[in-house]
MIVEX-952869 format. One record per residue (C-alpha): residue number from 1; residue in three letters; x, y, z. Coordinates in Angstrom, 3 decimals. Example, Ala and Ser with C-alpha at 12.3 -4.5 7.8 and 13.67 -1.06 7.14 Angstrom:
2
  num  residu        px        py        pz
    1     ALA    12.300    -4.500     7.800
    2     SER    13.670    -1.060     7.140
***
This chain:
102
  num  residu        px        py        pz
    1     ARG    28.204     3.381     9.190
    2     ARG    26.492     6.114     7.221
    3     ASN    23.488     4.909     5.157
    4     VAL    22.717     8.024     3.190
    5     LYS    24.974     8.628     0.488
    6     ARG    25.325    10.362    -2.758
    7     ARG    22.948     9.183    -5.549
    8     ARG    20.746     7.392    -2.908
    9     SER    17.234     8.146    -1.658
   10     ILE    15.730     7.626     1.731
   11     ILE    11.901     6.949     2.411
   12     THR    10.874     7.371     5.938
   13     VAL     7.348     6.314     7.386
   14     THR     5.759     6.919    10.716
   15     ARG     2.738     5.058    11.287
   16     THR     0.529     4.794    14.363
   17     PHE    -1.838     2.020    14.969
   18     GLN    -3.562    -0.124    17.628
   19     THR    -2.381    -3.721    18.198
   20     LYS    -4.372    -6.858    18.753
   21     ASP    -4.170    -6.485    22.454
   22     GLY    -5.378    -2.718    22.325
   23     LYS    -2.190    -0.932    22.639
   24     ASN    -1.421     2.108    20.628
   25     ILE     2.171     1.917    18.965
   26     GLN     4.006     4.157    16.684
   27     LEU     6.615     2.656    14.533
   28     THR     9.273     4.589    12.262
   29     ALA    10.660     2.778     9.156
   30     HIS    13.347     3.835     6.665
   31     THR    14.102     2.539     3.379
   32     PHE    17.323     2.966     1.726
   33     THR    17.605     2.656    -2.121
   34     ALA    20.576     1.550    -4.320
   35     ARG    20.084     4.746    -6.619
   36     LYS    18.147     8.254    -6.549
   37     ILE    14.379     7.417    -7.508
   38     ASP    11.668     9.741    -8.403
   39     THR     8.588    10.816    -6.443
   40     SER     6.110     8.692    -7.860
   41     LYS     8.030     5.628    -6.843
   42     LYS     8.872     6.954    -3.499
   43     ASP     4.968     7.291    -3.116
   44     ALA     4.481     3.855    -4.066
   45     ILE     7.078     2.376    -1.718
   46     ARG     5.733     4.592     1.051
   47     LYS     2.195     3.176     0.315
   48     ASN     3.584    -0.275     0.650
   49     MET     5.548     0.075     3.701
   50     MET     2.303     1.667     5.393
   51     ASP     0.396    -1.483     4.362
   52     VAL     2.729    -3.857     5.643
   53     LEU     2.938    -1.976     9.043
   54     ASP    -1.027    -1.732     9.119
   55     ARG    -1.538    -5.533     8.461
   56     SER     1.304    -6.719    10.966
   57     GLY    -0.084    -4.265    13.719
   58     LYS    -3.472    -5.428    13.630
   59     ALA    -2.538    -8.996    13.402
   60     ASN    -0.086    -9.198    16.320
   61     THR     0.112    -8.296    19.949
   62     PHE     2.542    -5.609    21.336
   63     GLU     5.141    -8.284    22.313
   64     ASN     5.114    -9.768    19.008
   65     ILE     5.408    -6.409    17.238
   66     VAL     8.310    -5.336    19.401
   67     GLN    10.095    -8.815    18.856
   68     LYS     9.445    -8.736    15.103
   69     ALA    11.000    -5.207    15.123
   70     LEU    14.045    -6.162    17.129
   71     PHE    14.946    -9.283    15.038
   72     GLY    14.241    -7.794    11.554
   73     ASN    11.376    -9.920    10.631
   74     LEU     9.235    -6.818    10.283
   75     ALA    11.875    -5.252     7.861
   76     ALA    11.847    -8.414     5.945
   77     ASP     8.142    -8.315     5.276
   78     ILE     8.607    -4.858     4.091
   79     PHE    11.670    -5.813     1.676
   80     LYS     9.517    -8.396     0.108
   81     GLU     6.703    -5.829    -0.719
   82     VAL     9.213    -3.017    -1.887
   83     LYS    12.039    -4.992    -3.735
   84     GLY     9.821    -5.155    -6.680
   85     ILE     9.353    -1.431    -7.408
   86     VAL    13.238    -0.372    -6.980
   87     PRO    16.286    -1.889    -5.770
   88     VAL    16.391    -1.595    -2.078
   89     LYS    19.786    -1.624    -0.046
   90     ARG    18.694    -1.580     3.481
   91     ILE    15.311    -1.294     5.525
   92     GLU    15.588    -0.376     9.217
   93     ILE    13.111     0.114    11.928
   94     SER    14.439     2.819    13.925
   95     LYS    11.732     3.732    16.561
   96     CYS     8.979     1.825    18.341
   97     GLU     6.945     3.597    21.034
   98     ILE     3.853     3.466    23.105
   99     ILE     1.304     6.189    22.475
  100     ARG    -0.593     6.791    25.854
  101     GLY    -4.295     7.288    25.500
  102     LYS    -6.596     9.785    27.170
***
């Protein structure tokens, strides 16, 4: 099913961080709003999404992050932070990958 329709906005965040056990992970999250929103609200949502991803990345191991992303707990945490800014339809974690270091 298509999530992006007319009169809706999508906010995408890609964040790279180091987990508690020392692995570098890159996560991509998408937020779908109920209606079009202006740029200042998009920036506020993006900032909150980055804060939640950073906090959960530093507090959990790689296995816990992947489990939270798969079962929707990470998206639920983001939803709790964002719902006060603008009505949100859906939050998806679309990509989670390990970044290899040198």
